[in-house]
C-alpha positions in Angstrom: -34.9 22.1 43.2 -37.1 23.9 45.7 -39.7 22.3 48.0 -42.4 24.2 46.2 -41.4 22.6 42.9 -41.4 19.1 44.5 -44.8 19.6 46.1 -46.2 21.0 42.9 -44.8 18.2 40.9 -46.4 15.6 43.3 -49.7 17.3 42.8 -49.4 17.3 39.0 -48.4 13.6 39.1 -51.5 12.8 41.1 -53.7 14.6 38.5 -52.1 12.5 35.8 -53.2 9.3 37.4 -56.8 10.3 36.9 -56.3 10.9 33.1 -56.0 8.7 30.0 -52.3 9.5 30.1 -51.5 6.7 32.5 -53.1 4.2 30.1 -51.2 5.7 27.2 -47.9 4.8 28.8 -48.8 1.1 29.4 -50.8 0.4 26.3 -48.5 2.2 24.0 -45.4 0.6 25.5 -46.6 -3.0 25.2 -48.4 -2.7 21.9 -45.7 -3.5 19.4 -44.0 -6.2 21.5 -47.4 -7.9 21.9 -47.7 -8.0 18.2 -44.2 -9.5 17.9 -45.2 -12.3 20.4 -48.4 -13.1 18.5 -46.6 -13.1 15.1 -43.9 -15.5 16.4 -46.4 -17.8 18.0 -48.3 -18.0 14.7 -45.2 -18.7 12.7 -43.6 -20.8 15.3 -41.8 -23.1 12.8 -39.4 -20.3 12.2 -38.5 -19.8 15.8 -35.5 -22.2 16.2 -33.7 -20.5 13.4 -34.5 -17.0 14.6 -33.4 -17.7 18.2 -30.2 -19.5 17.1 -29.0 -16.6 15.0 -26.3 -14.2 16.1 -27.4 -10.8 17.2 -30.9 -12.0 18.2 -31.5 -9.3 20.8 -30.3 -6.5 18.5 -32.4 -7.7 15.6 -35.5 -8.0 17.9 -34.8 -4.5 19.3 -34.5 -2.9 15.9 -37.6 -4.6 14.6 -39.6 -3.4 17.6 -38.3 0.1 17.2 -39.3 0.5 13.6 -43.0 1.3 14.3 -42.1 3.0 17.6 -39.7 5.5 16.1 -41.8 6.3 13.1 -45.3 6.4 14.6 -45.9 5.4 18.3 -43.3 7.5 20.0 -44.1 10.8 18.2 -47.8 10.1 18.7 -47.2 9.3 22.4 -45.5 12.7 22.8 -48.3 14.5 21.0 -51.1 12.8 23.0 -49.4 12.8 26.4 -48.6 16.5 26.2 -52.1 17.4 25.1 -53.7 15.2 27.7 -51.7 16.6 30.6 -52.5 20.2 29.6 -56.1 19.4 28.9 -56.6 18.4 32.6 -56.6 22.1 33.6 -59.0 23.2 30.9 -61.6 20.8 32.2 -63.8 22.3 35.0 -61.9 25.6 34.9 -58.8 24.0 36.5 -56.5 26.8 35.5 -58.2 29.2 37.9 -57.5 26.8 40.8 -53.9 26.3 39.7 -53.2 30.0 39.5 -54.8 30.5 42.9 -52.1 28.4 44.5 -49.2 30.1 46.3 -46.6 29.1 43.6 -45.0 31.0 40.8 -45.8 30.8 37.1 -42.4 29.2 36.4 -43.2 26.4 38.9 -46.5 25.8 37.3 -45.1 25.7 33.8 -42.1 23.5 34.4 -43.8 21.0 36.8 -46.3 20.2 34.1 -43.5 19.9 31.5 -41.5 17.6 33.9 -44.6 15.4 34.3 -44.8 14.9 30.5 -41.0 14.2 30.3 -41.2 11.6 33.1 -44.2 10.0 31.5 -42.2 9.5 28.2 -39.3 8.1 30.2 -41.7 5.6 31.7 -43.0 4.9 28.3 -39.6 3.9 27.1 -38.9 1.8 30.2 -42.2 -0.1 29.7 -41.4 -0.5 26.0 -37.9 -1.9 26.6 -39.2 -4.3 29.3 -41.9 -5.5 26.9 -39.2 -6.1 24.2 -37.4 -8.4 26.6 -40.7 -10.2 27.4 -41.4 -10.6 23.7 -38.1 -12.4 23.3 -38.6 -14.7 26.3 -42.3 -15.7 25.9 -41.9 -17.7 22.6 -38.9 -19.5 24.1 -41.0 -20.5 27.1 -44.1 -21.5 25.2 -42.7 -23.3 22.2 -40.7 -26.5 22.7 -37.4 -26.9 20.9 -36.6 -23.1 20.8 -33.1 -22.4 22.1 -32.5 -19.5 24.4 -30.6 -16.7 22.6 -26.8 -17.4 22.9 -25.7 -13.8 22.7 -25.9 -11.5 25.8 -28.2 -8.5 25.7 -26.2 -5.4 24.6 -27.5 -3.2 27.5 -25.1 -0.3 26.8 -26.1 -0.1 23.2 -29.8 -0.2 24.0 -29.4 2.4 26.8 -27.5 4.8 24.5 -30.0 4.5 21.7 -32.9 5.0 24.1 -31.3 8.2 25.4 -30.9 9.4 21.9 -34.5 8.7 21.1 -35.5 10.5 24.2 -33.5 13.6 23.2 -35.0 13.4 19.6 -38.5 13.5 21.0 -38.0 16.6 23.1 -38.8 19.1 20.3 -42.2 17.5 19.8 -42.9 17.7 23.5 -41.9 21.4 23.7 -43.8 22.3 20.6 -46.9 20.5 21.6 -46.7 22.0 25.1 -46.5 25.4 23.6 -49.6 24.8 21.5 -51.6 23.0 24.1 -51.2 25.9 26.6 -52.7 28.3 24.0 -55.8 26.4 23.0 -58.6 24.9 25.2 -59.8 22.5 22.5 -57.9 19.2 22.8 -58.2 18.5 19.1 -56.2 21.7 18.1 -52.8 20.6 19.5 -53.4 16.9 18.5 -54.4 17.9 15.0 -51.5 20.3 14.6 -49.1 17.7 15.9 -50.4 15.1 13.5 -50.2 17.4 10.5 -46.5 18.3 11.3 -45.8 14.6 11.8 -47.2 13.9 8.3 -45.1 16.8 7.0 -42.0 15.2 8.6 -42.7 11.9 6.7 -42.9 13.9 3.5 -39.6 15.7 3.9 -37.4 12.7 4.8 -35.8 12.6 1.3 -35.3 16.4 1.3 -31.7 17.4 2.1 -33.0 20.1 4.4 -35.7 17.8 6.0 -33.9 18.0 9.3 -35.2 21.6 9.7 -38.6 20.0 10.6 -38.0 19.1 14.3 -40.5 16.2 14.2 -38.2 14.2 11.9 -35.4 13.3 14.4 -36.8 10.1 15.9 -37.4 8.8 12.3 -33.9 9.8 11.2 -32.4 8.1 14.3 -34.0 4.8 13.3 -33.1 5.1 9.6 -29.5 6.3 10.0 -28.1 2.8 10.0 -30.7 1.1 7.8 -29.3 -0.3 4.6 -31.2 0.8 1.5 -32.9 3.7 3.3 -33.8 6.5 0.9 -34.1 9.1 3.6 -31.6 12.1 3.4 -29.8 11.5 6.7 -28.7 14.9 8.0 -25.1 15.8 7.6 -25.3 17.4 11.1 -25.6 16.0 14.6 -29.4 16.2 14.7 -29.5 15.2 18.3 -28.0 18.6 19.2 -30.5 20.1 16.8 -33.3 18.4 18.8 -31.9 19.8 22.0 -31.7 23.2 20.5 -35.3 23.1 19.3 -36.4 21.9 22.7 -34.8 24.9 24.4 -36.1 27.3 21.8 -39.7 26.0 22.0 -39.6 25.8 25.8 -38.5 29.4 26.1 -41.1 30.6 23.6 -43.8 28.6 25.4 -42.8 30.0 28.8 -42.8 33.6 27.6 -46.2 33.1 26.1 -47.5 31.4 29.2 -46.3 34.2 31.5 -47.5 37.0 29.3 -50.9 35.5 28.6 -53.6 37.9 29.7 -56.2 35.3 30.5 -54.8 33.1 33.2 -57.9 31.0 33.8 
């Protein structure tokens, strides 16, 4: 990693702090766990049984991940990528970026790195919020025992890494689209349409060909009674392959784009 890349990344990270992307990380990460807290405080009479059950943390984690894997994480990838790219389209920012003494590869990959680090932060905030959602009802409601089972950190970390890999194709595809269009609604709308398509092909045996499905498949793979056609292949490798493919295409289109500003 060159000094130019590090300095360019620092500059891009500072730009991100002045956008809605920073709020997206925090609000999106705590949204579902906050709802869990509210629901458990409302139905507090069920808490002693819930907290005394085996596998409390695993069940809490899976319940929290349902909405995250199906909706919030894909939407976070779509919005974060579009927001980071849109910063330069405001006030003719691209002209200033291309005037800097750095190469096109540095410009392209530093912005992509910012998006990826944001999504990593998003997952960290989300996992921390899950833990808080498990502790708060215990602290606020008397008679609720602390969960007797230890937190399965290795399992959670492994699954988080797989979800991160599964979201990479969405990031690369949205980045490709966002660099081509000045209108913020174009990449967001395109991402939303493909996400809806992903929901529609979950029962199709070739649904894994749609790269926006992998987060959903990762959640449904161990769900009893799931009607989704879980891919017979290792779709995590497919996600990585799509990410490389879309990134290469996006970089080629970015470098060969005639209008740089």
